[in-house]
Backbone as ProteinMPNN parsed JSONL, in Angstrom:
{"seq_chain_A": "MTRIAVERAKAAAASSALWRGLARFNRERGGPFRYSRNVITARDDKGRLLGGLILQSYWRESYVELLWLSARARGAGLGSGLLEEAERRALRRGSRLIHLTTYSFQAPRFYEKHGYRRFGGISGSPKGRTRHFYVKRLRT", "coords_chain_A": {"N_chain_A": [[112.476, 150.73, 67.233], [112.639, 148.528, 69.927], [110.175, 146.482, 71.475], [108.493, 145.068, 74.283], [106.0, 142.654, 74.603], [102.886, 141.083, 75.466], [101.757, 138.347, 73.81], [98.752, 137.911, 72.09], [96.809, 137.626, 69.895], [98.505, 136.322, 68.116], [99.672, 134.281, 69.543], [100.017, 131.426, 69.39], [101.54, 131.061, 67.026], [103.816, 132.579, 67.688], [104.701, 131.134, 69.913], [105.392, 128.652, 68.707], [107.496, 129.529, 67.048], [109.323, 130.41, 68.98], [109.929, 127.961, 70.317], [111.096, 126.545, 68.157], [113.335, 128.166, 67.725], [114.72, 127.863, 70.188], [115.198, 125.081, 70.114], [116.891, 124.898, 67.866], [119.114, 126.397, 68.793], [119.823, 124.758, 71.017], [120.533, 122.342, 69.702], [122.778, 123.228, 68.269], [124.558, 123.761, 70.369], [124.469, 121.511, 72.085], [124.445, 119.22, 70.545], [122.877, 116.568, 68.584], [119.461, 116.441, 69.313], [117.55, 114.376, 69.569], [114.812, 114.11, 70.293], [111.922, 112.679, 71.756], [108.546, 111.747, 72.41], [106.497, 109.954, 74.455], [103.321, 108.63, 75.048], [101.942, 106.831, 77.462], [99.514, 104.594, 78.381], [96.977, 103.37, 80.692], [94.322, 101.2, 80.452], [90.952, 100.021, 80.904], [89.182, 96.854, 80.465], [87.238, 97.562, 78.682], [88.296, 99.525, 77.229], [88.354, 102.046, 78.351], [89.973, 104.938, 79.562], [92.122, 104.758, 82.264], [94.281, 105.979, 83.328], [97.608, 107.373, 82.969], [100.897, 108.111, 81.62], [103.159, 110.591, 80.585], [106.047, 110.751, 78.773], [108.945, 112.466, 78.101], [111.837, 112.522, 76.099], [115.24, 113.333, 75.545], [118.498, 114.132, 74.324], [120.533, 112.519, 76.577], [118.731, 111.944, 78.569], [115.59, 111.525, 80.306], [112.257, 112.693, 80.937], [109.595, 112.696, 83.122], [106.735, 113.955, 82.311], [104.099, 113.947, 83.202], [102.171, 111.915, 85.448], [99.24, 110.278, 85.926], [96.42, 108.887, 87.566], [93.085, 107.703, 87.554], [90.691, 108.016, 90.234], [89.477, 105.532, 90.798], [91.367, 103.773, 89.87], [93.608, 103.932, 91.403], [95.992, 102.531, 93.693], [96.108, 99.965, 92.744], [98.453, 99.143, 91.609], [98.938, 100.13, 89.098], [100.202, 102.614, 88.701], [102.868, 102.04, 89.392], [103.403, 100.191, 87.376], [103.172, 101.817, 85.07], [105.256, 103.659, 85.539], [107.476, 101.943, 85.576], [107.406, 101.0, 82.923], [107.95, 103.402, 81.597], [110.584, 103.838, 82.494], [111.848, 101.601, 81.338], [111.569, 102.245, 78.601], [113.03, 104.624, 78.542], [115.617, 103.688, 79.212], [116.034, 101.965, 77.014], [116.259, 103.778, 74.912], [118.605, 104.979, 75.534], [118.876, 106.771, 77.65], [120.472, 108.132, 80.496], [119.523, 109.048, 82.855], [116.467, 109.774, 84.633], [113.981, 112.143, 85.299], [111.703, 114.163, 87.329], [108.92, 116.148, 88.56], [106.958, 116.613, 91.497], [104.227, 117.388, 93.658], [103.849, 118.098, 97.201], [101.335, 117.204, 97.991], [100.812, 115.282, 96.17], [102.588, 112.698, 95.101], [105.173, 112.168, 96.5], [106.307, 110.126, 98.206], [105.73, 107.8, 96.795], [107.397, 108.007, 94.514], [109.898, 108.005, 95.779], [109.874, 105.422, 96.839], [110.278, 104.052, 94.52], [112.919, 104.481, 93.975], [113.7, 107.086, 93.341], [115.475, 110.101, 93.879], [115.268, 112.925, 95.897], [116.167, 116.19, 94.943], [115.74, 118.827, 95.29], [113.511, 121.602, 96.051], [110.578, 123.714, 96.067], [108.991, 125.849, 98.17], [105.724, 126.909, 99.271], [104.062, 127.338, 97.065], [101.506, 125.738, 95.745], [100.093, 127.673, 98.492], [101.325, 126.636, 101.613], [102.252, 124.238, 100.677], [104.659, 122.113, 98.909], [106.748, 121.916, 96.057], [108.437, 119.239, 94.732], [111.555, 118.105, 93.433], [112.82, 115.419, 91.6], [115.185, 112.807, 90.816], [116.45, 109.958, 89.07], [119.07, 107.787, 88.593], [119.746, 105.938, 85.749], [121.732, 104.596, 84.449], [125.169, 103.823, 85.079]], "CA_chain_A": [[112.48, 150.603, 68.671], [112.23, 147.219, 70.415], [109.136, 146.543, 72.504], [108.116, 143.827, 74.958], [104.542, 142.575, 74.565], [102.237, 139.802, 75.702], [101.09, 137.953, 72.576], [97.376, 137.441, 72.231], [96.272, 137.157, 68.611], [99.474, 135.465, 67.43], [100.386, 133.54, 70.587], [100.396, 130.08, 68.937], [102.635, 131.203, 66.055], [104.995, 133.034, 68.421], [105.153, 130.004, 70.722], [106.082, 127.713, 67.8], [108.763, 130.135, 66.626], [110.228, 130.392, 70.131], [110.394, 126.586, 70.507], [112.027, 126.234, 67.062], [114.579, 128.887, 67.996], [115.428, 127.203, 71.291], [115.658, 123.767, 69.638], [118.048, 125.14, 66.992], [120.21, 126.784, 69.683], [120.229, 123.585, 71.784], [121.249, 121.413, 68.812], [124.092, 123.814, 67.983], [125.419, 123.709, 71.557], [124.452, 120.223, 72.765], [124.425, 118.092, 69.621], [121.551, 116.088, 68.183], [118.51, 116.462, 70.419], [116.9, 113.063, 69.629], [113.598, 114.274, 71.086], [110.771, 111.805, 71.543], [107.499, 111.895, 73.42], [105.664, 108.753, 74.525], [102.138, 108.664, 75.889], [101.748, 105.457, 77.907], [98.223, 104.621, 79.071], [96.372, 102.195, 81.319], [92.905, 101.179, 80.076], [90.231, 98.846, 81.375], [88.858, 95.892, 79.406], [86.324, 98.201, 77.725], [89.048, 100.569, 76.547], [88.263, 103.333, 79.039], [91.228, 105.426, 80.112], [92.234, 104.745, 83.724], [95.392, 106.846, 83.685], [98.728, 107.291, 82.047], [102.156, 108.795, 81.87], [103.769, 111.201, 79.399], [107.499, 110.706, 78.907], [109.732, 113.182, 77.105], [113.24, 112.124, 76.121], [116.123, 114.162, 74.735], [119.891, 113.848, 74.61], [120.697, 111.267, 77.328], [117.876, 111.993, 79.75], [114.148, 111.455, 80.094], [111.505, 113.506, 81.88], [108.189, 112.321, 83.301], [105.955, 115.192, 82.249], [103.001, 113.737, 84.131], [101.641, 110.582, 85.723], [97.937, 110.475, 86.54], [95.496, 107.749, 87.617], [91.749, 108.02, 88.056], [90.495, 107.593, 91.628], [89.166, 104.098, 90.877], [92.515, 102.972, 89.453], [94.71, 104.087, 92.366], [96.179, 101.465, 94.661], [96.09, 98.654, 92.087], [99.759, 98.867, 91.018], [99.058, 100.684, 87.744], [101.212, 103.674, 88.713], [104.172, 101.377, 89.343], [103.551, 99.63, 86.037], [103.42, 102.914, 84.135], [106.594, 104.196, 85.8], [108.446, 100.932, 85.135], [107.425, 101.033, 81.459], [108.666, 104.623, 81.214], [112.009, 103.614, 82.735], [112.313, 100.673, 80.289], [111.674, 102.998, 77.349], [114.146, 105.558, 78.707], [116.848, 102.903, 79.096], [116.148, 101.463, 75.644], [116.679, 104.864, 74.022], [119.939, 105.413, 75.93], [118.887, 107.77, 78.719], [121.244, 107.789, 81.688], [118.751, 109.413, 84.031], [115.073, 110.155, 84.442], [113.653, 113.109, 86.346], [110.299, 114.561, 87.388], [108.518, 116.958, 89.708], [105.684, 116.25, 92.121], [103.902, 118.249, 94.791], [103.737, 117.414, 98.492], [100.009, 116.583, 98.08], [100.693, 114.263, 95.132], [103.137, 111.362, 95.333], [106.611, 112.08, 96.75], [106.718, 108.826, 98.757], [105.63, 106.831, 95.697], [108.623, 108.084, 93.702], [111.011, 107.565, 96.622], [109.769, 103.96, 96.894], [110.784, 103.545, 93.243], [114.338, 104.781, 93.837], [113.967, 108.462, 92.947], [116.128, 110.88, 94.933], [114.88, 114.345, 95.9], [117.336, 117.058, 94.867], [115.377, 120.224, 95.509], [112.103, 121.887, 96.238], [110.109, 125.094, 96.154], [107.91, 125.894, 99.155], [104.793, 128.02, 99.277], [103.237, 127.465, 95.86], [100.496, 126.567, 96.404], [100.33, 128.021, 99.893], [101.394, 125.522, 102.547], [102.684, 123.026, 99.967], [106.0, 122.144, 98.331], [107.014, 121.209, 94.801], [109.667, 118.465, 94.894], [112.27, 117.712, 92.217], [113.394, 114.09, 91.785], [115.982, 112.222, 89.741], [116.886, 108.584, 89.251], [120.11, 107.419, 87.642], [119.408, 104.68, 85.093], [123.003, 103.958, 84.054], [126.322, 104.384, 85.811]], "C_chain_A": [[111.934, 149.227, 69.065], [111.158, 147.388, 71.483], [108.9, 145.14, 73.062], [106.595, 143.794, 74.993], [104.079, 141.172, 74.932], [101.446, 139.476, 74.441], [99.679, 137.48, 72.886], [96.91, 136.826, 70.918], [97.202, 136.168, 67.927], [100.272, 134.603, 68.41], [100.85, 132.168, 70.11], [101.574, 130.147, 67.967], [103.924, 131.639, 66.753], [105.576, 131.906, 69.266], [105.927, 128.999, 69.869], [107.438, 128.255, 67.38], [109.781, 130.136, 67.767], [110.79, 128.994, 70.369], [111.377, 126.185, 69.411], [113.372, 126.908, 67.287], [115.389, 128.241, 69.104], [115.971, 125.848, 70.858], [116.891, 123.918, 68.751], [119.28, 125.494, 67.837], [120.734, 125.564, 70.446], [120.99, 122.58, 70.933], [122.646, 121.923, 68.5], [125.045, 123.639, 69.151], [125.545, 122.31, 72.149], [124.481, 119.011, 71.852], [123.008, 117.649, 69.313], [120.644, 115.886, 69.396], [117.856, 115.098, 70.646], [115.624, 113.101, 70.479], [112.556, 113.223, 70.726], [109.797, 112.022, 72.689], [106.623, 110.661, 73.337], [104.508, 108.994, 75.484], [101.795, 107.21, 76.198], [100.474, 105.438, 78.748], [97.9, 103.289, 79.739], [94.878, 102.281, 81.007], [92.247, 99.928, 80.633], [89.852, 97.958, 80.194], [87.856, 96.425, 78.39], [87.002, 99.352, 76.979], [88.987, 101.932, 77.19], [89.597, 103.686, 79.689], [91.167, 105.452, 81.635], [93.334, 105.688, 84.207], [96.495, 106.718, 82.665], [99.9, 108.138, 82.474], [102.633, 109.377, 80.549], [105.263, 111.312, 79.671], [108.14, 111.478, 77.763], [111.18, 112.729, 77.236], [114.02, 113.001, 75.152], [117.536, 113.957, 75.234], [119.994, 112.519, 75.362], [119.904, 111.282, 78.624], [116.414, 111.881, 79.338], [113.45, 112.184, 81.231], [110.063, 113.019, 81.931], [107.403, 113.63, 83.396], [104.747, 115.102, 83.184], [102.72, 112.259, 84.299], [100.335, 110.825, 86.465], [97.155, 109.176, 86.487], [94.152, 108.231, 88.133], [91.624, 107.474, 89.481], [90.248, 106.092, 91.723], [90.342, 103.202, 90.509], [93.675, 103.025, 90.455], [94.766, 102.904, 93.32], [96.216, 100.066, 94.059], [97.422, 98.307, 91.421], [99.945, 99.44, 89.622], [100.102, 101.789, 87.662], [102.614, 103.096, 88.625], [104.423, 100.806, 87.955], [103.851, 100.688, 84.998], [104.837, 103.463, 84.299], [107.667, 103.22, 85.332], [108.534, 100.884, 83.614], [108.163, 102.27, 80.958], [110.172, 104.442, 81.393], [112.598, 102.65, 81.706], [112.525, 101.408, 78.968], [112.851, 103.974, 77.401], [115.483, 104.835, 78.557], [117.091, 102.453, 77.665], [116.648, 102.548, 74.69], [118.038, 105.436, 74.409], [119.99, 106.496, 76.988], [119.688, 107.254, 79.908], [120.503, 108.13, 82.959], [117.339, 109.789, 83.624], [114.722, 111.089, 85.598], [112.199, 113.53, 86.245], [110.104, 115.541, 88.526], [107.183, 116.429, 90.215], [105.461, 117.181, 93.301], [103.729, 117.424, 96.053], [102.381, 116.728, 98.649], [99.791, 115.527, 96.999], [101.377, 112.974, 95.582], [104.634, 111.305, 95.636], [107.063, 110.718, 97.278], [106.664, 107.725, 97.702], [106.927, 106.826, 94.883], [109.845, 107.645, 94.507], [111.037, 106.042, 96.72], [110.339, 103.319, 95.624], [112.221, 103.983, 92.957], [114.675, 106.183, 93.364], [114.507, 109.229, 94.148], [115.722, 112.345, 94.792], [116.138, 115.197, 95.851], [116.99, 118.539, 95.017], [113.893, 120.385, 95.71], [111.833, 123.374, 96.279], [108.906, 125.091, 97.092], [106.992, 127.079, 98.906], [103.96, 128.227, 98.032], [102.759, 126.091, 95.451], [100.812, 126.751, 97.896], [100.288, 126.772, 100.779], [101.876, 124.222, 101.928], [104.084, 123.219, 99.405], [106.017, 121.391, 97.018], [108.381, 120.551, 94.953], [110.241, 118.086, 93.524], [113.009, 116.4, 92.491], [114.19, 113.653, 90.566], [116.309, 110.776, 90.098], [117.916, 108.272, 88.168], [119.77, 106.049, 87.076], [120.648, 103.895, 84.693], [124.132, 104.594, 84.842], [127.371, 104.867, 84.858]], "O_chain_A": [[110.879, 148.817, 68.581], [111.215, 148.312, 72.295], [109.095, 144.146, 72.362], [105.961, 144.78, 75.367], [104.802, 140.196, 74.729], [100.566, 140.239, 74.044], [99.457, 136.734, 73.84], [96.647, 135.625, 70.853], [96.737, 135.267, 67.229], [101.415, 134.239, 68.133], [101.981, 131.778, 70.401], [102.511, 129.357, 68.084], [105.001, 131.127, 66.446], [106.793, 131.737, 69.331], [107.0, 128.545, 70.267], [108.422, 127.516, 67.36], [110.966, 129.889, 67.543], [111.99, 128.842, 70.597], [112.391, 125.55, 69.701], [114.422, 126.303, 67.069], [116.603, 128.085, 68.981], [117.101, 125.502, 71.204], [117.838, 123.142, 68.875], [120.362, 124.949, 67.617], [121.944, 125.353, 70.52], [121.989, 122.02, 71.386], [123.598, 121.144, 68.469], [126.233, 123.392, 68.94], [126.605, 121.95, 72.661], [124.536, 117.881, 72.335], [122.046, 118.289, 69.738], [121.023, 115.241, 70.374], [117.63, 114.705, 71.791], [115.396, 112.207, 71.294], [112.336, 112.919, 69.554], [110.178, 112.427, 73.787], [106.069, 110.353, 72.282], [104.696, 109.499, 76.591], [101.407, 106.452, 75.309], [100.364, 106.183, 79.722], [98.46, 102.244, 79.408], [94.243, 103.304, 81.263], [92.899, 98.9, 80.814], [90.168, 98.28, 79.049], [87.645, 95.807, 77.347], [86.366, 100.062, 76.2], [89.517, 102.895, 76.635], [90.258, 102.837, 80.287], [90.286, 106.078, 82.225], [93.319, 106.138, 85.352], [96.351, 106.054, 81.639], [99.898, 108.783, 83.523], [102.524, 108.729, 79.508], [105.685, 111.892, 80.671], [107.903, 111.177, 76.593], [111.69, 112.57, 78.344], [113.528, 113.364, 74.084], [117.758, 113.651, 76.405], [119.579, 111.488, 74.833], [120.323, 110.724, 79.638], [116.053, 112.111, 78.184], [113.975, 112.282, 82.34], [109.39, 112.939, 80.903], [107.412, 114.31, 84.422], [104.415, 116.067, 83.874], [102.994, 111.453, 83.409], [100.314, 111.49, 87.5], [97.212, 108.448, 85.497], [94.085, 109.065, 89.036], [92.368, 106.576, 89.876], [90.757, 105.442, 92.636], [90.325, 102.006, 90.8], [94.618, 102.239, 90.353], [93.739, 102.347, 93.706], [96.342, 99.083, 94.789], [97.519, 97.287, 90.739], [101.002, 99.257, 89.018], [100.814, 101.894, 86.663], [103.452, 103.596, 87.875], [105.525, 100.923, 87.419], [104.7, 100.481, 84.131], [105.534, 103.702, 83.313], [108.667, 103.639, 84.749], [109.628, 100.742, 83.067], [108.923, 102.187, 79.993], [110.951, 104.85, 80.531], [113.722, 102.852, 81.247], [113.539, 101.215, 78.299], [113.58, 104.13, 76.42], [116.376, 105.312, 77.857], [118.209, 102.544, 77.159], [117.391, 102.251, 73.754], [118.575, 106.286, 73.698], [121.047, 107.089, 77.207], [119.591, 106.084, 80.276], [120.798, 107.583, 84.021], [117.049, 110.077, 82.462], [115.12, 110.852, 86.738], [111.537, 113.299, 85.233], [110.995, 115.746, 89.35], [106.388, 115.872, 89.458], [106.418, 117.702, 93.874], [103.496, 116.216, 95.996], [102.289, 115.746, 99.384], [98.713, 114.94, 96.915], [100.802, 112.224, 96.371], [105.32, 110.454, 95.071], [108.096, 110.205, 96.847], [107.485, 106.808, 97.729], [107.485, 105.766, 94.6], [110.733, 106.983, 93.97], [112.109, 105.438, 96.687], [110.821, 102.186, 95.652], [112.69, 103.87, 91.825], [115.825, 106.451, 93.017], [114.062, 109.037, 95.279], [115.818, 112.929, 93.712], [117.073, 114.969, 96.618], [117.86, 119.401, 94.884], [113.117, 119.441, 95.56], [112.734, 124.185, 96.496], [107.915, 124.407, 96.834], [107.417, 128.116, 98.398], [103.218, 129.205, 97.949], [103.528, 125.332, 94.859], [101.673, 126.077, 98.463], [99.358, 125.968, 100.711], [101.902, 123.196, 102.608], [104.629, 124.322, 99.416], [105.376, 120.349, 96.881], [109.367, 121.219, 95.263], [109.501, 117.787, 92.586], [113.731, 116.278, 93.481], [113.915, 114.067, 89.44], [116.428, 110.419, 91.27], [117.663, 108.469, 86.979], [119.533, 105.105, 87.828], [120.613, 102.667, 84.61], [124.057, 105.762, 85.225], [128.41, 105.368, 85.285]]}, "name": "protein", "num_of_chains": 1, "seq": "MTRIAVERAKAAAASSALWRGLARFNRERGGPFRYSRNVITARDDKGRLLGGLILQSYWRESYVELLWLSARARGAGLGSGLLEEAERRALRRGSRLIHLTTYSFQAPRFYEKHGYRRFGGISGSPKGRTRHFYVKRLRT"}
């Protein structure tokens, strides 16, 4: 008999097996995945982390998993520099587009200023806020 369960003791092993299964399925249907993950950081002259961006790339697209800057680093152009570096890396690997999500209390105008186009949203989570979905075409 099949059962549905929430994994507790073996959650990490089950998670790995699920990701491997999905990756195998995706390769069979979509071709070579060519997955890469880049962690791009901004540091001060003493090596302290000021912020960074995590970029995932697969097939012919890239995804900004996160972009974060410490309070003292905001407004100095570091976010733009991180985003531009991510776009350069995405183009270099052959991505045709780059996409991301951001919340209404985060940075929607920042991404729009950099040429990202909103293509959807989810309202009410968190209450009174919206999650925005953005995409930017890198190649025609």
